[in-house]
N, CA, C and O atoms as CSV, one atom per row, in Angstrom:
chain,resi,resn,atom,element,x,y,z
A,1,MET,N,N,0.254,-1.471,-0.137
A,1,MET,CA,C,0.013,0.066,-0.512
A,1,MET,C,C,0.711,1.181,-0.153
A,1,MET,O,O,0.223,2.199,-0.643
A,2,SER,N,N,1.614,1.349,0.482
A,2,SER,CA,C,2.948,2.102,0.220
A,2,SER,C,C,3.208,3.020,-0.882
A,2,SER,O,O,3.644,4.170,-0.930
A,3,ALA,N,N,2.747,2.038,-1.901
A,3,ALA,CA,C,2.694,2.929,-3.322
A,3,ALA,C,C,1.731,4.136,-3.693
A,3,ALA,O,O,2.125,5.241,-4.067
A,4,LEU,N,N,0.033,3.645,-3.486
A,4,LEU,CA,C,-0.155,4.588,-3.267
A,4,LEU,C,C,-0.069,5.357,-2.351
A,4,LEU,O,O,-1.070,6.071,-2.418
A,5,LYS,N,N,0.870,5.806,-1.062
A,5,LYS,CA,C,0.999,6.337,-0.446
A,5,LYS,C,C,1.188,7.939,-1.653
A,5,LYS,O,O,0.720,8.878,-1.008
A,6,GLY,N,N,1.664,8.440,-3.006
A,6,GLY,CA,C,2.069,9.187,-3.349
A,6,GLY,C,C,0.884,9.857,-4.371
A,6,GLY,O,O,1.041,10.936,-4.942
A,7,LEU,N,N,-0.615,8.811,-4.517
A,7,LEU,CA,C,-1.694,9.964,-4.860
A,7,LEU,C,C,-2.126,10.306,-4.795
A,7,LEU,O,O,-2.337,10.194,-3.588
A,8,GLN,N,N,-3.112,11.243,-5.313
A,8,GLN,CA,C,-4.091,11.894,-4.535
A,8,GLN,C,C,-5.750,11.057,-5.075
A,8,GLN,O,O,-6.023,10.543,-6.160
A,9,PHE,N,N,-6.466,11.180,-4.026
A,9,PHE,CA,C,-7.935,10.644,-4.429
A,9,PHE,C,C,-9.033,11.744,-4.375
A,9,PHE,O,O,-8.870,12.647,-3.555
A,10,ALA,N,N,-10.335,11.760,-5.312
A,10,ALA,CA,C,-11.053,12.106,-5.239
A,10,ALA,C,C,-12.850,11.425,-4.536
A,10,ALA,O,O,-13.047,10.311,-4.051
A,11,ALA,N,N,-13.662,12.311,-4.688
A,11,ALA,CA,C,-15.101,11.485,-4.529
A,11,ALA,C,C,-15.403,11.654,-6.074
A,11,ALA,O,O,-15.192,12.620,-6.808
A,12,LYS,N,N,-16.067,10.184,-6.392
A,12,LYS,CA,C,-16.623,9.466,-7.829
A,12,LYS,C,C,-17.209,11.014,-8.206
A,12,LYS,O,O,-17.527,11.859,-7.369
A,13,SER,N,N,-17.283,11.197,-9.967
A,13,SER,CA,C,-17.868,12.345,-10.527
A,13,SER,C,C,-19.220,11.964,-9.992
A,13,SER,O,O,-19.428,10.901,-9.407
A,14,ALA,N,N,-20.222,12.982,-10.249
A,14,ALA,CA,C,-21.531,12.332,-10.840
A,14,ALA,C,C,-21.110,12.354,-12.743
A,14,ALA,O,O,-20.395,13.161,-13.335
A,15,GLY,N,N,-21.760,11.324,-13.224
A,15,GLY,CA,C,-21.204,10.534,-14.648
A,15,GLY,C,C,-22.846,11.478,-15.424
A,15,GLY,O,O,-23.173,12.656,-15.282
A,16,GLY,N,N,-23.256,10.821,-15.886
A,16,GLY,CA,C,-24.668,11.384,-16.664
A,16,GLY,C,C,-23.874,12.174,-17.641
A,16,GLY,O,O,-22.877,12.893,-17.705
A,17,SER,N,N,-25.146,11.502,-18.613
A,17,SER,CA,C,-24.587,12.282,-20.047
A,17,SER,C,C,-24.968,13.433,-20.562
A,17,SER,O,O,-25.868,13.966,-19.912
A,18,ASN,N,N,-24.665,13.926,-21.355
A,18,ASN,CA,C,-25.562,15.199,-21.777
A,18,ASN,C,C,-25.924,14.925,-23.019
A,18,ASN,O,O,-25.101,14.767,-23.920
A,19,PRO,N,N,-27.335,14.835,-23.194
A,19,PRO,CA,C,-27.559,14.962,-24.850
A,19,PRO,C,C,-27.998,15.916,-25.624
A,19,PRO,O,O,-28.741,15.604,-26.555
A,20,VAL,N,N,-27.619,17.349,-25.401
A,20,VAL,CA,C,-27.366,18.039,-25.835
A,20,VAL,C,C,-26.164,18.045,-26.695
A,20,VAL,O,O,-25.962,18.296,-27.883
A,21,MET,N,N,-25.401,17.666,-25.644
A,21,MET,CA,C,-23.412,18.118,-25.623
A,21,MET,C,C,-23.265,16.196,-26.889
A,21,MET,O,O,-22.263,16.137,-27.601
A,22,ASP,N,N,-24.085,15.200,-26.940
A,22,ASP,CA,C,-23.962,14.165,-27.790
A,22,ASP,C,C,-23.969,14.198,-29.162
A,22,ASP,O,O,-23.074,13.834,-29.925
A,23,ARG,N,N,-25.617,14.908,-29.558
A,23,ARG,CA,C,-25.830,15.454,-30.407
A,23,ARG,C,C,-25.174,16.798,-31.127
A,23,ARG,O,O,-25.562,17.105,-32.254
A,24,ARG,N,N,-24.217,17.552,-30.477
A,24,ARG,CA,C,-23.497,18.336,-31.819
A,24,ARG,C,C,-22.355,17.567,-31.565
A,24,ARG,O,O,-21.432,17.951,-32.284
A,25,THR,N,N,-22.020,16.571,-30.782
A,25,THR,CA,C,-20.673,15.329,-30.820
A,25,THR,C,C,-20.569,15.119,-32.808
A,25,THR,O,O,-19.807,15.487,-33.702
A,26,ARG,N,N,-22.075,14.164,-32.666
A,26,ARG,CA,C,-22.752,13.460,-33.556
A,26,ARG,C,C,-23.333,14.322,-35.210
A,26,ARG,O,O,-23.624,13.825,-36.298
A,27,LEU,N,N,-23.312,15.753,-34.740
A,27,LEU,CA,C,-23.473,16.155,-35.691
A,27,LEU,C,C,-22.198,16.836,-36.642
A,27,LEU,O,O,-22.281,17.508,-37.670
A,28,VAL,N,N,-20.945,16.364,-35.839
A,28,VAL,CA,C,-19.687,17.315,-36.124
A,28,VAL,C,C,-19.287,16.317,-36.602
A,28,VAL,O,O,-18.670,16.341,-37.667
A,29,THR,N,N,-19.645,14.697,-35.650
A,29,THR,CA,C,-19.007,13.489,-36.809
A,29,THR,C,C,-19.358,13.627,-38.676
A,29,THR,O,O,-18.572,13.743,-39.617
A,30,LYS,N,N,-21.233,13.532,-38.631
A,30,LYS,CA,C,-21.925,14.139,-39.750
A,30,LYS,C,C,-20.936,14.773,-40.460
A,30,LYS,O,O,-20.318,14.097,-41.283
A,31,LEU,N,N,-20.655,15.946,-40.310
A,31,LEU,CA,C,-20.523,16.870,-41.302
A,31,LEU,C,C,-18.791,16.642,-41.329
A,31,LEU,O,O,-18.465,17.263,-42.341
A,32,ASN,N,N,-17.888,16.227,-40.896
A,32,ASN,CA,C,-16.873,15.535,-41.360
A,32,ASN,C,C,-17.255,14.721,-42.491
A,32,ASN,O,O,-17.035,14.934,-43.683
A,33,GLU,N,N,-18.134,13.321,-41.692
A,33,GLU,CA,C,-18.161,12.595,-43.415
A,33,GLU,C,C,-18.788,13.094,-44.593
A,33,GLU,O,O,-18.751,12.429,-45.628
A,34,GLN,N,N,-19.473,14.416,-44.529
A,34,GLN,CA,C,-19.989,14.909,-45.270
A,34,GLN,C,C,-18.721,15.947,-46.277
A,34,GLN,O,O,-18.383,16.133,-47.446
A,35,LYS,N,N,-18.582,16.127,-45.716
A,35,LYS,CA,C,-16.467,17.179,-46.003
A,35,LYS,C,C,-15.545,16.252,-46.468
A,35,LYS,O,O,-14.658,16.807,-47.116
A,36,GLU,N,N,-15.333,14.220,-46.320
A,36,GLU,CA,C,-14.737,13.967,-47.087
A,36,GLU,C,C,-15.481,13.178,-48.586
A,36,GLU,O,O,-15.037,12.771,-49.659
A,37,LEU,N,N,-17.003,13.260,-47.849
A,37,LEU,CA,C,-17.748,12.628,-49.558
A,37,LEU,C,C,-17.504,13.774,-50.370
A,37,LEU,O,O,-17.341,13.441,-51.544
A,38,ALA,N,N,-17.390,15.406,-50.114
A,38,ALA,CA,C,-17.344,16.001,-50.810
A,38,ALA,C,C,-16.006,16.112,-51.961
A,38,ALA,O,O,-16.043,16.786,-52.990
A,39,ALA,N,N,-14.993,15.384,-51.556
A,39,ALA,CA,C,-12.960,16.004,-51.202
A,39,ALA,C,C,-13.978,14.645,-52.782
A,39,ALA,O,O,-14.328,15.093,-53.875
A,40,ASP,N,N,-14.128,13.539,-52.469
A,40,ASP,CA,C,-13.914,11.892,-52.787
A,40,ASP,C,C,-15.208,11.425,-52.966
A,40,ASP,O,O,-15.773,10.862,-52.028
A,41,ALA,N,N,-15.742,11.572,-54.004
A,41,ALA,CA,C,-17.122,10.669,-54.337
A,41,ALA,C,C,-17.622,9.608,-53.496
A,41,ALA,O,O,-18.626,9.573,-52.785
A,42,LYS,N,N,-16.362,8.402,-53.806
A,42,LYS,CA,C,-16.650,6.863,-53.635
A,42,LYS,C,C,-15.938,6.543,-51.866
A,42,LYS,O,O,-15.505,5.505,-51.365
A,43,PHE,N,N,-16.053,7.684,-51.414
A,43,PHE,CA,C,-16.360,7.939,-49.402
A,43,PHE,C,C,-17.256,6.988,-49.231
A,43,PHE,O,O,-18.412,6.972,-49.653
A,44,THR,N,N,-16.419,5.785,-48.279
A,44,THR,CA,C,-17.031,5.475,-47.177
A,44,THR,C,C,-16.551,5.147,-46.250
A,44,THR,O,O,-15.360,4.840,-46.216
A,45,ARG,N,N,-17.727,5.098,-44.697
A,45,ARG,CA,C,-17.236,4.768,-43.491
A,45,ARG,C,C,-17.223,3.774,-42.855
A,45,ARG,O,O,-18.225,3.062,-42.782
A,46,THR,N,N,-16.053,3.475,-42.225
A,46,THR,CA,C,-16.084,2.578,-41.293
A,46,THR,C,C,-16.957,1.864,-40.135
A,46,THR,O,O,-16.896,2.402,-39.030
A,47,VAL,N,N,-17.981,0.398,-40.302
A,47,VAL,CA,C,-18.265,0.302,-38.904
A,47,VAL,C,C,-18.259,-1.163,-38.233
A,47,VAL,O,O,-18.224,-2.209,-38.881
A,48,ARG,N,N,-18.291,-1.087,-37.091
A,48,ARG,CA,C,-18.551,-2.333,-36.475
A,48,ARG,C,C,-19.367,-2.884,-36.307
A,48,ARG,O,O,-20.315,-2.272,-35.813
A,49,ARG,N,N,-19.566,-4.517,-36.622
A,49,ARG,CA,C,-20.310,-5.408,-36.625
A,49,ARG,C,C,-19.989,-6.462,-35.690
A,49,ARG,O,O,-18.776,-6.658,-35.623
A,50,ARG,N,N,-20.769,-7.284,-34.867
A,50,ARG,CA,C,-20.982,-8.166,-34.658
A,50,ARG,C,C,-21.901,-9.344,-35.644
A,50,ARG,O,O,-23.044,-9.301,-36.099
A,51,VAL,N,N,-20.673,-10.508,-35.726
A,51,VAL,CA,C,-21.867,-11.140,-36.525
A,51,VAL,C,C,-21.427,-12.665,-36.256
A,51,VAL,O,O,-20.209,-12.835,-36.208
A,52,LYS,N,N,-21.950,-13.395,-36.140
A,52,LYS,CA,C,-22.650,-15.109,-35.563
A,52,LYS,C,C,-21.235,-15.291,-36.563
A,52,LYS,O,O,-21.084,-14.838,-37.697
A,53,ASP,N,N,-19.980,-16.342,-35.519
A,53,ASP,CA,C,-19.459,-17.307,-36.203
A,53,ASP,C,C,-19.704,-19.022,-35.786
A,53,ASP,O,O,-18.692,-19.717,-35.882
A,54,GLY,N,N,-20.554,-19.479,-35.489
A,54,GLY,CA,C,-20.856,-20.496,-35.293
A,54,GLY,C,C,-21.870,-20.635,-33.682
A,54,GLY,O,O,-23.084,-20.543,-33.497
A,55,ASP,N,N,-20.886,-20.852,-32.866
A,55,ASP,CA,C,-21.152,-20.671,-31.222
A,55,ASP,C,C,-21.055,-19.024,-31.002
A,55,ASP,O,O,-21.962,-18.458,-30.392
A,56,THR,N,N,-20.163,-18.435,-31.410
A,56,THR,CA,C,-19.442,-17.426,-31.167
A,56,THR,C,C,-20.153,-16.357,-31.988
A,56,THR,O,O,-21.080,-16.419,-32.795
A,57,THR,N,N,-19.363,-15.285,-31.482
A,57,THR,CA,C,-19.770,-14.026,-32.303
A,57,THR,C,C,-18.123,-13.220,-32.214
A,57,THR,O,O,-17.218,-13.094,-31.390
A,58,LYS,N,N,-18.455,-12.777,-33.710
A,58,LYS,CA,C,-16.631,-11.881,-33.581
A,58,LYS,C,C,-17.226,-10.379,-34.984
A,58,LYS,O,O,-17.685,-10.265,-36.120
A,59,LEU,N,N,-16.721,-9.475,-33.676
A,59,LEU,CA,C,-16.344,-7.921,-34.170
A,59,LEU,C,C,-15.781,-8.128,-36.084
A,59,LEU,O,O,-14.728,-8.734,-36.288
A,60,VAL,N,N,-16.532,-7.614,-37.202
A,60,VAL,CA,C,-16.180,-7.616,-38.023
A,60,VAL,C,C,-16.168,-5.315,-38.016
A,60,VAL,O,O,-16.801,-4.477,-37.374
A,61,GLU,N,N,-14.759,-5.220,-39.427
A,61,GLU,CA,C,-15.378,-4.140,-39.862
A,61,GLU,C,C,-16.117,-3.981,-41.097
A,61,GLU,O,O,-15.639,-4.403,-42.150
A,62,LYS,N,N,-17.405,-3.324,-41.047
A,62,LYS,CA,C,-17.727,-3.131,-43.211
A,62,LYS,C,C,-17.653,-2.173,-43.474
A,62,LYS,O,O,-17.868,-1.363,-42.572
A,63,PRO,N,N,-17.235,-1.522,-45.136
A,63,PRO,CA,C,-17.875,-0.847,-45.501
A,63,PRO,C,C,-19.303,-0.115,-45.435
A,63,PRO,O,O,-20.341,-0.773,-45.498
A,64,GLN,N,N,-19.298,1.436,-45.291
A,64,GLN,CA,C,-20.463,1.688,-45.365
A,64,GLN,C,C,-21.120,2.750,-45.773
A,64,GLN,O,O,-21.038,3.594,-44.881
A,65,THR,N,N,-21.756,3.158,-46.702
A,65,THR,CA,C,-22.090,4.071,-47.731
A,65,THR,C,C,-22.100,5.268,-47.145
A,65,THR,O,O,-22.793,5.114,-46.139
A,66,VAL,N,N,-21.669,6.554,-47.200
A,66,VAL,CA,C,-22.548,7.927,-47.061
A,66,VAL,C,C,-23.405,9.045,-47.935
A,66,VAL,O,O,-22.904,9.912,-48.650
A,67,LEU,N,N,-24.121,8.930,-47.818
A,67,LEU,CA,C,-25.195,9.767,-48.362
A,67,LEU,C,C,-25.017,10.776,-48.732
A,67,LEU,O,O,-24.395,11.073,-47.712
A,68,PRO,N,N,-24.962,12.140,-49.599
A,68,PRO,CA,C,-24.969,13.222,-50.052
A,68,PRO,C,C,-26.215,14.238,-49.645
A,68,PRO,O,O,-27.260,14.158,-50.290
A,69,TRP,N,N,-26.035,15.565,-48.144
A,69,TRP,CA,C,-26.472,16.081,-48.023
A,69,TRP,C,C,-27.210,17.100,-49.088
A,69,TRP,O,O,-28.113,17.915,-48.899
A,70,TRP,N,N,-26.476,16.740,-50.289
A,70,TRP,CA,C,-26.582,18.315,-51.189
A,70,TRP,C,C,-27.421,17.583,-52.013
A,70,TRP,O,O,-27.888,16.444,-52.055
A,71,LYS,N,N,-27.457,18.516,-52.596
A,71,LYS,CA,C,-28.148,18.198,-54.721
A,71,LYS,C,C,-27.927,19.374,-55.259
A,71,LYS,O,O,-27.928,20.514,-54.793
A,72,ALA,N,N,-27.709,18.878,-56.454
A,72,ALA,CA,C,-28.408,20.130,-57.524
A,72,ALA,C,C,-28.285,21.026,-57.681
A,72,ALA,O,O,-27.461,21.162,-58.585
A,73,ILE,N,N,-28.663,22.003,-57.294
A,73,ILE,CA,C,-29.886,22.537,-58.591
A,73,ILE,C,C,-29.221,23.901,-59.086
A,73,ILE,O,O,-28.162,24.445,-58.775
A,74,ALA,N,N,-30.329,24.277,-60.051
A,74,ALA,CA,C,-30.261,25.632,-60.959
A,74,ALA,C,C,-29.137,26.687,-60.884
A,74,ALA,O,O,-28.616,27.301,-61.815
A,75,ASN,N,N,-28.838,26.767,-59.319
A,75,ASN,CA,C,-27.604,27.811,-58.947
A,75,ASN,C,C,-26.941,27.564,-57.749
A,75,ASN,O,O,-26.776,28.047,-56.629
A,76,GLY,N,N,-26.582,26.471,-58.547
A,76,GLY,CA,C,-25.455,25.825,-57.413
A,76,GLY,C,C,-25.746,24.507,-56.629
A,76,GLY,O,O,-26.137,23.541,-57.285
A,77,ILE,N,N,-25.565,24.372,-55.085
A,77,ILE,CA,C,-25.584,22.926,-54.844
A,77,ILE,C,C,-26.248,23.438,-53.305
A,77,ILE,O,O,-25.605,23.973,-52.402
A,78,GLU,N,N,-27.619,23.129,-53.298
A,78,GLU,CA,C,-28.346,22.828,-51.614
A,78,GLU,C,C,-27.784,21.622,-51.290
A,78,GLU,O,O,-27.596,20.444,-51.592
A,79,PHE,N,N,-27.563,22.772,-50.311
A,79,PHE,CA,C,-26.947,21.370,-48.947
A,79,PHE,C,C,-28.110,21.649,-47.788
A,79,PHE,O,O,-28.419,22.824,-47.590
A,80,LYS,N,N,-28.835,20.488,-46.934
A,80,LYS,CA,C,-29.375,20.945,-45.729
A,80,LYS,C,C,-28.548,19.872,-45.078
A,80,LYS,O,O,-27.716,19.132,-45.603
A,81,ILE,N,N,-29.104,19.966,-43.335
A,81,ILE,CA,C,-29.057,19.117,-42.655
A,81,ILE,C,C,-29.752,19.216,-42.426
A,81,ILE,O,O,-30.481,20.208,-42.405
A,82,ARG,N,N,-30.011,17.164,-41.828
A,82,ARG,CA,C,-31.403,15.831,-41.248
A,82,ARG,C,C,-31.042,15.879,-39.805
A,82,ARG,O,O,-30.187,15.039,-39.527
A,83,LEU,N,N,-31.445,16.626,-38.778
A,83,LEU,CA,C,-31.056,15.209,-37.380
A,83,LEU,C,C,-32.619,15.380,-36.858
A,83,LEU,O,O,-33.252,15.959,-35.976
A,84,GLY,N,N,-32.774,14.705,-37.717
A,84,GLY,CA,C,-34.930,13.809,-37.501
A,84,GLY,C,C,-35.562,14.764,-37.964
A,84,GLY,O,O,-36.619,14.318,-38.410
A,85,LYS,N,N,-35.487,16.005,-38.127
A,85,LYS,CA,C,-36.031,16.450,-39.626
A,85,LYS,C,C,-35.125,17.720,-40.251
A,85,LYS,O,O,-33.989,17.899,-39.811
A,86,PHE,N,N,-35.536,18.374,-41.032
A,86,PHE,CA,C,-34.676,19.122,-41.348
A,86,PHE,C,C,-34.070,20.373,-40.746
A,86,PHE,O,O,-34.830,21.192,-41.265
A,87,VAL,N,N,-33.201,21.127,-39.985
A,87,VAL,CA,C,-32.969,21.861,-39.694
A,87,VAL,C,C,-32.786,23.215,-40.612
A,87,VAL,O,O,-32.351,23.505,-41.726
A,88,GLU,N,N,-33.593,24.103,-39.065
A,88,GLU,CA,C,-34.350,25.731,-40.295
A,88,GLU,C,C,-33.001,26.290,-39.713
A,88,GLU,O,O,-32.567,25.836,-38.655
A,89,PHE,N,N,-32.276,27.370,-40.471
A,89,PHE,CA,C,-31.624,28.073,-39.975
A,89,PHE,C,C,-32.369,29.097,-40.211
A,89,PHE,O,O,-31.938,29.693,-39.224
A,90,GLU,N,N,-33.257,29.978,-40.736
A,90,GLU,CA,C,-33.800,30.938,-40.463
A,90,GLU,C,C,-35.292,30.480,-40.318
A,90,GLU,O,O,-35.443,29.336,-39.887
A,91,LYS,N,N,-36.352,31.163,-40.597
A,91,LYS,CA,C,-37.725,30.874,-40.541
A,91,LYS,C,C,-38.006,30.083,-42.051
A,91,LYS,O,O,-37.295,30.431,-42.994
A,92,GLY,N,N,-38.561,29.516,-42.167
A,92,GLY,CA,C,-38.671,28.489,-43.338
A,92,GLY,C,C,-37.260,28.358,-44.175
A,92,GLY,O,O,-37.363,28.313,-45.401
A,93,LYS,N,N,-36.648,28.329,-43.902
A,93,LYS,CA,C,-34.983,28.686,-44.905
A,93,LYS,C,C,-34.364,27.159,-43.937
A,93,LYS,O,O,-33.810,27.170,-42.838
A,94,ASP,N,N,-34.582,26.389,-44.494
A,94,ASP,CA,C,-33.611,24.955,-44.356
A,94,ASP,C,C,-32.386,24.209,-44.973
A,94,ASP,O,O,-31.841,23.153,-44.651
A,95,ALA,N,N,-32.080,25.311,-46.191
A,95,ALA,CA,C,-30.975,25.217,-46.775
A,95,ALA,C,C,-30.245,25.847,-46.950
A,95,ALA,O,O,-30.519,26.900,-46.374
A,96,ILE,N,N,-28.927,25.942,-47.680
A,96,ILE,CA,C,-27.616,26.364,-47.546
A,96,ILE,C,C,-27.663,26.356,-48.917
A,96,ILE,O,O,-28.031,25.223,-49.226
A,97,ILE,N,N,-27.481,27.035,-49.937
A,97,ILE,CA,C,-27.282,27.232,-51.370
A,97,ILE,C,C,-25.900,28.106,-51.272
A,97,ILE,O,O,-25.657,29.222,-50.814
A,98,VAL,N,N,-24.821,26.745,-52.130
A,98,VAL,CA,C,-23.220,27.144,-52.407
A,98,VAL,C,C,-22.915,27.561,-53.532
A,98,VAL,O,O,-23.821,26.808,-53.891
A,99,PRO,N,N,-22.491,28.076,-54.598
A,99,PRO,CA,C,-22.233,28.242,-55.496
A,99,PRO,C,C,-21.754,27.317,-57.046
A,99,PRO,O,O,-21.941,27.385,-58.261
A,100,SER,N,N,-20.697,26.067,-55.560
A,100,SER,CA,C,-19.935,24.956,-56.762
A,100,SER,C,C,-19.423,24.042,-55.402
A,100,SER,O,O,-19.055,24.452,-54.301
A,101,LEU,N,N,-19.548,22.638,-55.916
A,101,LEU,CA,C,-19.625,21.468,-55.070
A,101,LEU,C,C,-18.068,21.662,-54.036
A,101,LEU,O,O,-17.961,21.176,-52.910
A,102,ASP,N,N,-16.990,22.460,-54.727
A,102,ASP,CA,C,-15.917,22.425,-54.438
A,102,ASP,C,C,-16.081,23.869,-53.381
A,102,ASP,O,O,-15.183,24.167,-52.594
A,103,LYS,N,N,-17.092,24.511,-53.485
A,103,LYS,CA,C,-16.728,25.358,-52.026
A,103,LYS,C,C,-17.702,24.932,-50.995
A,103,LYS,O,O,-18.270,25.811,-50.347
A,104,LEU,N,N,-18.048,23.260,-50.692
A,104,LEU,CA,C,-18.902,23.088,-49.641
A,104,LEU,C,C,-18.193,22.758,-49.016
A,104,LEU,O,O,-18.776,22.890,-47.940
A,105,PRO,N,N,-16.826,22.198,-48.692
A,105,PRO,CA,C,-16.023,21.724,-47.787
A,105,PRO,C,C,-15.887,22.835,-46.698
A,105,PRO,O,O,-15.906,22.665,-45.479
A,106,GLY,N,N,-15.692,24.455,-47.648
A,106,GLY,CA,C,-15.510,25.671,-46.766
A,106,GLY,C,C,-16.416,25.550,-45.793
A,106,GLY,O,O,-16.204,25.488,-44.582
A,107,VAL,N,N,-17.806,25.506,-46.576
A,107,VAL,CA,C,-19.042,25.747,-45.665
A,107,VAL,C,C,-19.262,24.983,-44.751
A,107,VAL,O,O,-19.794,25.470,-43.754
A,108,ILE,N,N,-18.892,23.321,-44.755
A,108,ILE,CA,C,-19.585,22.985,-43.901
A,108,ILE,C,C,-18.406,23.165,-42.668
A,108,ILE,O,O,-18.711,23.074,-41.479
A,109,ASP,N,N,-17.052,23.428,-43.128
A,109,ASP,CA,C,-15.942,24.357,-41.903
A,109,ASP,C,C,-16.352,25.102,-41.080
A,109,ASP,O,O,-16.409,24.818,-39.884
A,110,THR,N,N,-16.765,26.361,-41.663
A,110,THR,CA,C,-17.893,26.835,-41.203
A,110,THR,C,C,-19.473,27.210,-40.399
A,110,THR,O,O,-19.930,28.228,-39.880
A,111,LEU,N,N,-20.080,25.569,-40.652
A,111,LEU,CA,C,-20.697,24.975,-39.859
A,111,LEU,C,C,-20.342,24.151,-38.207
A,111,LEU,O,O,-20.812,24.214,-37.071
A,112,ILE,N,N,-19.819,23.792,-38.538
A,112,ILE,CA,C,-18.700,23.069,-37.598
A,112,ILE,C,C,-17.967,23.639,-36.097
A,112,ILE,O,O,-17.698,23.282,-34.950
A,113,ALA,N,N,-17.852,25.093,-37.293
A,113,ALA,CA,C,-16.999,26.341,-36.338
A,113,ALA,C,C,-18.018,27.150,-35.583
A,113,ALA,O,O,-17.641,27.610,-34.505
A,114,ALA,N,N,-20.061,27.562,-36.231
A,114,ALA,CA,C,-20.874,27.682,-35.137
A,114,ALA,C,C,-21.143,26.655,-34.385
A,114,ALA,O,O,-21.866,26.999,-33.450
A,115,VAL,N,N,-20.841,25.363,-34.373
A,115,VAL,CA,C,-21.996,24.196,-33.612
A,115,VAL,C,C,-20.314,24.288,-32.277
A,115,VAL,O,O,-20.305,24.419,-31.053
A,116,THR,N,N,-19.522,24.191,-32.960
A,116,THR,CA,C,-18.408,24.207,-31.594
A,116,THR,C,C,-18.350,25.837,-31.191
A,116,THR,O,O,-17.418,26.208,-30.478
A,117,VAL,N,N,-19.069,26.532,-31.521
A,117,VAL,CA,C,-18.826,28.283,-31.198
A,117,VAL,C,C,-20.392,28.173,-29.827
A,117,VAL,O,O,-20.510,28.328,-28.612
A,118,THR,N,N,-20.995,27.938,-30.606
A,118,THR,CA,C,-22.542,27.619,-29.931
A,118,THR,C,C,-21.890,26.831,-28.478
A,118,THR,O,O,-21.538,27.436,-27.465
A,119,ALA,N,N,-21.832,25.062,-28.720
A,119,ALA,CA,C,-21.332,24.491,-27.916
A,119,ALA,C,C,-20.266,25.528,-26.207
A,119,ALA,O,O,-20.451,25.235,-25.026
A,120,PHE,N,N,-19.299,26.623,-26.710
A,120,PHE,CA,C,-18.801,27.117,-26.024
A,120,PHE,C,C,-19.728,28.193,-25.565
A,120,PHE,O,O,-19.854,28.377,-24.354
A,121,ALA,N,N,-20.287,28.808,-26.290
A,121,ALA,CA,C,-21.259,29.138,-25.339
A,121,ALA,C,C,-22.324,29.123,-24.778
A,121,ALA,O,O,-22.984,30.146,-24.598
A,122,ASP,N,N,-22.662,28.024,-24.422
A,122,ASP,CA,C,-24.043,27.482,-23.539
A,122,ASP,C,C,-23.149,27.241,-22.016
A,122,ASP,O,O,-23.520,26.895,-20.895
A,123,GLY,N,N,-21.789,27.611,-22.601
A,123,GLY,CA,C,-20.938,26.586,-20.819
A,123,GLY,C,C,-20.595,25.668,-20.719
A,123,GLY,O,O,-19.771,25.333,-19.868
A,124,SER,N,N,-21.278,24.681,-21.840
A,124,SER,CA,C,-20.787,23.617,-21.314
A,124,SER,C,C,-19.348,22.712,-21.098
A,124,SER,O,O,-19.142,21.605,-20.602
A,125,GLY,N,N,-18.435,23.768,-21.737
A,125,GLY,CA,C,-17.274,22.875,-20.829
A,125,GLY,C,C,-16.656,21.803,-21.686
A,125,GLY,O,O,-15.919,20.930,-21.227
A,126,MET,N,N,-17.200,21.978,-23.736
A,126,MET,CA,C,-16.706,21.086,-24.803
A,126,MET,C,C,-15.132,22.068,-25.132
A,126,MET,O,O,-15.152,23.188,-25.643
A,127,ARG,N,N,-14.007,21.423,-24.754
A,127,ARG,CA,C,-13.079,22.199,-24.710
A,127,ARG,C,C,-12.053,21.750,-26.257
A,127,ARG,O,O,-11.410,22.474,-27.017
A,128,SER,N,N,-12.366,19.695,-26.243
A,128,SER,CA,C,-12.039,19.942,-26.860
A,128,SER,C,C,-12.995,18.613,-28.268
A,128,SER,O,O,-12.484,17.667,-28.867
A,129,MET,N,N,-14.394,19.120,-28.329
A,129,MET,CA,C,-15.248,18.748,-29.393
A,129,MET,C,C,-14.783,17.681,-30.612
A,129,MET,O,O,-14.929,16.463,-30.715
A,130,THR,N,N,-14.070,18.824,-31.614
A,130,THR,CA,C,-13.457,18.178,-32.589
A,130,THR,C,C,-12.991,18.315,-32.808
A,130,THR,O,O,-12.895,19.113,-33.740
A,131,CYS,N,N,-11.634,17.486,-32.029
A,131,CYS,CA,C,-10.022,18.201,-31.813
A,131,CYS,C,C,-9.142,16.668,-32.507
A,131,CYS,O,O,-9.002,15.850,-31.598
A,132,ASP,N,N,-8.723,16.303,-33.484
A,132,ASP,CA,C,-8.157,15.128,-33.150
A,132,ASP,C,C,-6.296,15.419,-33.070
A,132,ASP,O,O,-5.335,14.738,-33.430
A,133,ASP,N,N,-6.389,16.354,-32.616
A,133,ASP,CA,C,-5.202,17.304,-32.701
A,133,ASP,C,C,-5.136,17.171,-31.097
A,133,ASP,O,O,-6.006,17.765,-30.459
A,134,PRO,N,N,-4.252,16.498,-30.469
A,134,PRO,CA,C,-4.296,16.392,-28.824
A,134,PRO,C,C,-3.475,16.814,-28.065
A,134,PRO,O,O,-3.102,16.349,-26.989
A,135,THR,N,N,-2.965,18.287,-28.943
A,135,THR,CA,C,-1.998,19.345,-28.528
A,135,THR,C,C,-3.618,20.758,-28.584
A,135,THR,O,O,-4.111,21.536,-27.768
A,136,ASN,N,N,-3.829,20.460,-29.740
A,136,ASN,CA,C,-5.372,21.609,-29.984
A,136,ASN,C,C,-6.422,21.311,-28.713
A,136,ASN,O,O,-6.588,20.113,-28.484
A,137,HIS,N,N,-6.998,22.051,-28.038
A,137,HIS,CA,C,-7.134,22.556,-27.058
A,137,HIS,C,C,-8.922,23.461,-27.077
A,137,HIS,O,O,-9.649,23.809,-26.147
A,138,GLY,N,N,-9.103,23.589,-28.852
A,138,GLY,CA,C,-10.270,24.595,-29.290
A,138,GLY,C,C,-10.105,26.076,-29.325
A,138,GLY,O,O,-9.031,26.351,-29.860
A,139,PRO,N,N,-10.750,27.098,-28.965
A,139,PRO,CA,C,-10.493,27.942,-29.391
A,139,PRO,C,C,-10.032,29.227,-28.240
A,139,PRO,O,O,-10.983,29.586,-27.546
A,140,PRO,N,N,-9.291,29.630,-28.084
A,140,PRO,CA,C,-8.976,30.532,-26.619
A,140,PRO,C,C,-10.006,31.015,-26.009
A,140,PRO,O,O,-9.863,31.661,-24.971
């Protein structure tokens, strides 16, 4: 037990989930997939599923097609976000018009930044929601 004397202990934290933060995290993940799909039309996400193999089950990875959230219209590209239902950005406006497909990743980056900033404004304490780089701790 002498090895434990140098450690600092704390009471168990109240875990719990935060459904708003979970939804924002899923949205950012889906937006990043859309950005990848805009760059590579053959992009697929990899999902893990359990399949029966005789008496046991094993975990296998399968590619899953990512469907685009945009469609071509007369004056560019129409981009819509669907979270159960289409997200309205303004009253009666649920789409973003993008002039061309090559400008779509920039629009998606703007949306990701907006979701992240909204998360910080709520005081939700989400410092690294979109952080792939462990040294990047979000906006200053």
